[in-house]
ROGU-99960 format. One line per 10 residues: number of its first residue (from 1); their letters; for each residue x, z, y of N, C-alpha, C. Coordinates in pm, whole numbers. Each point is the difference from the previous one (the first is absolute). Layout:
# ROGU-99960
NUM = a = X/Z/Y/X/Z/Y/X/Z/Y; ... $
//
This chain:
# ROGU-99960
1 = msriaviglg = 17677/4345/-17401/38/109/-61/118/-29/-178; 26/129/1/93/-39/-119/-69/56/-109; 54/-59/-93/-88/4/-114/93/39/-126; -31/148/-29/164/58/-89/-96/86/-171; 62/-50/-62/-50/39/-149/76/113/-64; -5/115/-18/122/104/-43/-93/28/-156; 128/14/-129/-60/-5/-93/83/106/-56; -103/99/-52/48/165/-42/-10/50/103; -109/87/-27/-30/152/167/8/122/-85; 123/-12/-38/90/89/-3/27/126/135 $
11 = qfglqlakdl = 76/69/-26/37/85/164/29/-65/150; 152/-130/-56/9/-85/106/-88/-105/7; -30/-75/-67/-87/-90/-48/-140/44/95; -66/70/16/-121/47/29/2/68/121; 109/39/55/10/26/178/50/-137/9; 111/-76/-15/16/-135/59/-152/-54/2; -66/-23/-62/-130/-45/-14/-135/45/132; 59/119/0/-86/74/95/29/-17/176; 188/9/1/57/-22/113/-73/-146/14; 10/-97/-52/23/-160/83/-174/-32/16 $
21 = tlagaevvgi = -82/79/-129/-179/-4/82/13/57/144; 74/108/1/-72/89/177/77/-130/49; 134/-63/26/83/-73/15/-91/-112/92; -123/-22/-80/-58/-133/34/-1/-97/-140; 53/-13/-62/71/-73/-101/-160/1/-100; -9/-120/-54/-83/-47/-107/21/38/-168; 7/143/-16/79/81/-127/-88/-83/-117; 62/-16/-144/-100/17/-121/145/104/-63; -99/89/-70/81/70/-74/-34/14/-120; 90/-31/-105/39/-20/-124/46/142/-160 $
31 = dnnrtiidqn = -120/-18/-58/79/129/-85/-128/-25/-125; 68/75/-137/-56/-20/-115/-86/103/0; 66/113/77/-83/149/-19/-147/1/42; -110/11/-82/-79/8/53/-104/129/164; 67/34/-46/15/175/33/68/-43/202; 124/-48/-2/51/-15/57/-42/-92/158; -108/-105/-99/-73/-76/72/-119/26/88; -41/100/-87/-114/26/31/48/162/68; 64/46/47/36/56/107/3/-48/86; 81/-49/54/70/-92/111/-71/-152/-25 $
41 = rdeiavairm = -104/3/6/-94/-109/11/-5/-22/157; -44/82/61/-64/-6/137/117/14/102; 149/-9/-33/112/66/82/41/-165/30; -55/-77/-87/127/-142/-18/-112/-90/1; 14/-138/67/-140/-113/12/-17/-16/-125; 99/-58/-125/-61/-23/-120/110/55/-134; -109/76/-32/66/91/-163/-21/-63/-86; 62/-53/-122/-25/-60/-55/78/60/-158; -62/46/-109/56/25/-118/25/-94/-109; 100/-2/-31/53/-180/-32/147/37/-80 $
51 = dstnkealae = 42/-63/-117/119/-2/-60/84/-107/84; 101/21/71/74/-87/82/102/-75/-126; 23/65/-111/58/-156/-89/-45/-50/-27; -153/-43/47/-111/-133/-72/53/-102/127; 37/-107/-42/44/-92/90/-149/-56/82; -95/-13/-129/-132/-76/53/-105/83/64; 44/182/3/-82/38/113/92/4/99; 139/-27/30/26/33/120/-40/-145/78; -47/-108/-66/-17/-121/43/-98/18/66; -159/28/-104/-61/57/55/-48/94/91 $
61 = qgladmdtvv = 113/74/52/-61/78/114/78/-88/109; 52/-132/21/56/-17/98/116/47/78; 108/51/-99/128/69/40/68/-72/48; 12/-147/-26/53/-115/12/-18/-36/175; -119/31/48/6/-64/103/27/112/114; 24/115/-43/50/129/74/141/-1/28; 18/31/163/108/18/80/138/66/-67; -40/124/-39/113/56/-88/-49/106/-129; 9/-27/-95/-43/125/-125/138/90/-8; -9/113/-8/72/80/-14/-11/115/-174 $
71 = vsigrdfeas = 51/-39/-106/54/63/-98/45/112/4; -123/91/-30/42/137/29/-60/118/-117; 53/-83/-109/-16/45/-133/61/140/-17; -48/112/-74/102/105/-23/100/-13/-142; -26/89/-81/136/-5/-92/-3/-101/-79; -125/-76/-3/-10/-109/-127/117/-107/77; 99/-20/-22/58/-154/48/-74/-129/-52; 0/1/-110/-45/-135/-127/-61/-33/63; -157/88/101/-101/-49/79/72/-67/82; 77/104/93/17/-41/149/88/-148/-68 $
81 = amttvhlrel = 94/-35/-49/32/-122/-42/-69/-117/-26; -133/61/-107/-91/-127/-14/-12/-63/96; -57/127/141/-85/-34/70/99/-107/73; 86/18/70/107/-14/87/-15/-162/-53; 35/-42/-134/15/-133/-33/-105/-102/14; -133/74/-43/-125/-46/21/-56/-29/152; 61/106/122/-26/-52/99/93/-125/48; 82/11/-16/110/-107/12/-43/-156/-46; -59/11/-134/-55/-119/-22/-98/-24/57; -90/81/13/-140/-53/134/35/-65/79 $
91 = gvsriickae = 146/33/52/37/-52/136/-13/80/131; -13/186/-36/-30/86/80/125/-40/133; 4/-3/126/114/-30/63/63/111/48; -27/101/19/83/114/-21/-5/160/-62; 57/23/-108/6/125/-83/90/106/8; -68/74/9/102/120/4/-38/96/-106; 135/93/-16/-51/18/-174/89/146/41; -51/133/-53/37/127/-14/81/24/-102; 122/18/68/151/-3/-94/35/96/-33; 41/118/-111/-4/95/79/158/65/-99 $
101 = tptrefilkr = 99/-119/-25/114/9/-44/67/-149/53; 176/19/35/12/-142/-37/-35/-108/-99; 23/84/-104/13/-112/-106/-140/-55/-3; -138/46/35/-143/-1/9/16/-130/87; 76/35/181/-39/-114/100/87/-130/-45; 102/0/-98/96/-97/-32/-89/-76/-28; -78/47/-144/-103/-127/-93/-134/-4/57; -25/58/132/-181/-16/47/74/-133/94; 120/3/84/33/-103/50/34/-106/-98; 56/-7/-108/53/-139/-96/-119/-47/-31 $
111 = igahetvnpe = -166/64/0/-121/-33/-30/-93/-61/64; 55/34/129/-120/-18/42/-24/63/169; 12/124/30/4/89/94/74/-77/122; -62/-15/145/90/-59/95/61/150/69; -63/93/-42/55/93/73/-38/147/-46; 103/142/-28/-51/111/-104/17/97/154; -57/139/-56/-12/98/56/-4/140/-94; 123/75/51/46/148/-65/-104/88/64; -155/31/-69/-65/141/77/120/83/15; 65/52/-86/57/116/75/130/11/133 $
121 = gesarrwahr = -7/-131/41/133/-14/93/-139/-54/119; -109/-95/-40/-110/14/144/-145/16/-57; -14/49/129/-170/67/22/-101/-138/-13; -119/48/-64/-98/-146/-13/-41/-5/180; 13/77/70/-17/-32/139/117/-59/90; 100/3/-55/77/-87/55/4/-147/-50; -29/-51/-131/7/-117/-50/-153/-64/40; -114/94/46/-101/-28/95/26/-55/87; 72/34/147/64/-73/58/71/-94/22; 92/40/-123/36/-160/5/-76/-108/-85 $
131 = lmlprlqdyl = -74/5/-51/-77/-80/-17/-117/-83/107; -33/106/82/-89/-65/72/55/5/128; 164/-21/53/32/-13/85/165/-124/-35; -60/-132/-67/138/-73/0/118/20/75; 8/-1/111/133/28/79/33/158/22; -84/75/-93/113/140/18/124/6/-47; 60/101/88/171/7/-70/18/144/-7; -57/101/16/15/127/-6/-149/82/63; 20/79/-83/-113/87/20/-10/164/-36; -52/113/80/29/126/16/-104/73/40 $
141 = emgehhslvq = -46/89/-100/-81/58/-29/-19/108/118; -78/33/125/33/74/57/-150/131/-20; 30/48/-67/-128/119/-72/-85/-86/-22; -121/43/-82/-113/-59/-67/-64/-127/34; 3/-2/124/-75/-62/91/78/-103/70; 105/2/42/56/-97/78/139/-32/-113; -19/-149/99/138/-42/-76/113/-120/134; 98/41/-24/148/-118/116/-6/-108/-100; -59/-107/93/66/-125/-125/77/-73/70; 51/-94/-69/190/-112/97/-80/-95/-90 $
151 = iqapppfhhk = -70/-89/114/-4/-154/-105/38/-138/161; -1/-83/-74/56/-115/61/-113/-51/88; 14/-20/162/-64/-49/110/-85/-147/-81; -146/18/0/-55/-136/-20/-22/-99/60; -2/-99/-43/1/-117/164/-79/-5/87; -131/88/-2/-79/30/102/68/93/85; 66/63/-6/76/46/91/126/-31/61; 35/-52/-19/140/-83/37/-14/-33/168; 114/66/110/-13/-54/76/-114/29/117; -67/137/-72/-89/119/106/63/109/-37 $
161 = tpaqlqlrqk = -63/56/81/53/151/67/-134/75/-79; 82/141/1/-120/114/-47/-140/22/20; 1/-46/196/-77/55/109/-66/-158/-91; 7/-59/-4/-108/-200/-38/-62/76/-142; 99/62/-28/-44/6/-205/-67/152/-8; -25/73/101/-68/152/-6/-8/57/-106; 54/-19/-101/19/70/-120/-66/141/15; 28/53/66/-29/154/8/-215/-15/-17; 2/-51/154/-155/-30/9/-75/-67/-58; 69/-129/-75/-108/-56/-124/50/31/-94 $
171 = helnlvairr = 116/34/-101/-2/31/-98/49/176/-50; 9/64/112/75/104/-20/108/104/-46; 69/-165/38/141/47/-69/120/6/119; 83/51/-31/97/25/94/128/-82/-14; 43/-73/85/133/-65/-8/120/120/51; 89/4/-78/107/123/30/127/-50/36; 29/-164/-92/138/-24/32/-24/-141/-23; 105/-78/-4/28/-123/-65/139/-14/-15; 16/-71/-145/113/-10/-28/48/-151/2; 73/-14/50/51/-192/33/156/-17/-53 $
181 = ktspapkags = -10/-94/-52/146/-56/-40/73/-68/104; 138/32/77/-6/-43/136/162/-117/-85; 41/-92/74/90/-56/-37/123/-8/166; 98/103/-25/108/-6/116/58/-145/38; 37/-29/115/104/-121/0/163/55/-83; 42/-106/-54/113/33/-91/123/5/95; 55/53/-58/158/4/89/72/-87/-56; 89/-92/95/82/-77/-42/93/0/-175; -28/-74/-57/20/-25/-137/-69/93/-112; -110/54/16/-70/24/-28/-117/39/-69 $
191 = kasasleiii = -67/20/-69/-145/-60/-38/-118/133/45; -82/-91/37/-135/81/32/-59/100/-59; -45/128/-13/-46/95/-82/-136/67/39; -138/-71/-70/-86/89/15/4/153/6; -60/73/118/-24/135/-17/-130/48/16; -14/141/1/-142/54/0/-18/64/155; -114/-69/49/-45/82/144/-88/72/-36; -22/119/47/-88/93/37/-129/-10/101; -108/-58/17/11/-9/144/-172/130/-20; 20/63/112/-133/89/30/-87/-90/112 $
201 = prgdtqilpg = -92/-63/-73/-129/-95/129/-63/72/40; 32/-96/167/-119/27/86/-80/-60/30; -110/-19/43/-127/-63/18/52/-151/-18; 135/-54/108/-7/-126/44/108/-63/-70; 66/80/-107/91/-9/-128/-75/-157/-87; 87/-113/8/-70/-35/-88/39/-8/-121; -73/-49/-60/39/-6/-198/42/-105/-51; 119/-44/-34/26/-144/-89/-22/14/-112; 30/-152/-45/-45/-1/-108/193/67/-129; -74/-9/-114/132/138/-41/7/99/-3 $
211 = dvliligsne = -79/67/119/-13/109/29/-69/122/-98; 32/95/-17/-55/112/-99/-42/53/74; -146/75/-49/-71/87/105/-22/143/-37; 23/126/-8/10/77/11/-125/90/32; -118/-12/-78/-113/68/53/-52/139/-48; -91/60/35/-62/113/-23/-141/3/-8; -48/45/-119/-156/41/40/-33/43/-114; -142/33/-36/-65/38/-65/-5/-73/-140; -36/30/-159/17/-63/-89/-94/-108/23; -146/19/84/-115/-97/-27/8/-108/134 $
221 = avsawaqa = 82/97/76/29/-127/105/98/-89/-37; 80/21/-70/113/-70/-33/-7/-114/-116; -171/16/-49/-9/-60/-135/-73/-80/94; -101/61/94/-90/-113/62/84/-164/76; 106/100/86/55/-90/30/59/-137/-77; 33/53/-113/21/-97/-115/-111/-139/18; -56/90/-45/-180/-103/-34/19/-89/154; 7/-1/100/-71/-11/167/59/-192/-9 $
//
């Protein structure tokens, strides 16, 4: 189970924490506003009121042991920066920071953020999918409850067929296409260049290493498959 902390439960951070919780992650939500913590305690596994600029408090809550920590502090950039520095000093393996401008993105990456997110350009739900599906390459919302995802075929799928995997029966997911790189035989005096092939799979189509699977299903089914 993924262990993810979200620091700053504003609009983006709170939605991310809720989506990650629904996806099956063990989520710790942190904010210094008691009202926000009290109102959302039942929707997040662990909700803590804390000043994240206090390095000792971060250490006491075990933030260093989290798989990912998302810093989603709102307008207080100084608090966001201090929190990021402390998390890096504690040895957090993956720090993702909300950055609303290119300048803030530059600064946060220089002081410790591994990745940044601009909440105006990317939804909390999209980031929840990215965090829960490490192999995810693309994601498209198909209405409120369904998604189309492009994900690199995991090793257990290699050299197996859709009929053998039984994605629809076991996981309620539909494999609609396979994106595969192909390398045609080079002509004399020229170099071979890879091209993309879109395959509409049949029951006996073999999935190969490097294939990208295009799947569609409910958000719950996608999340459950990610945790299987």
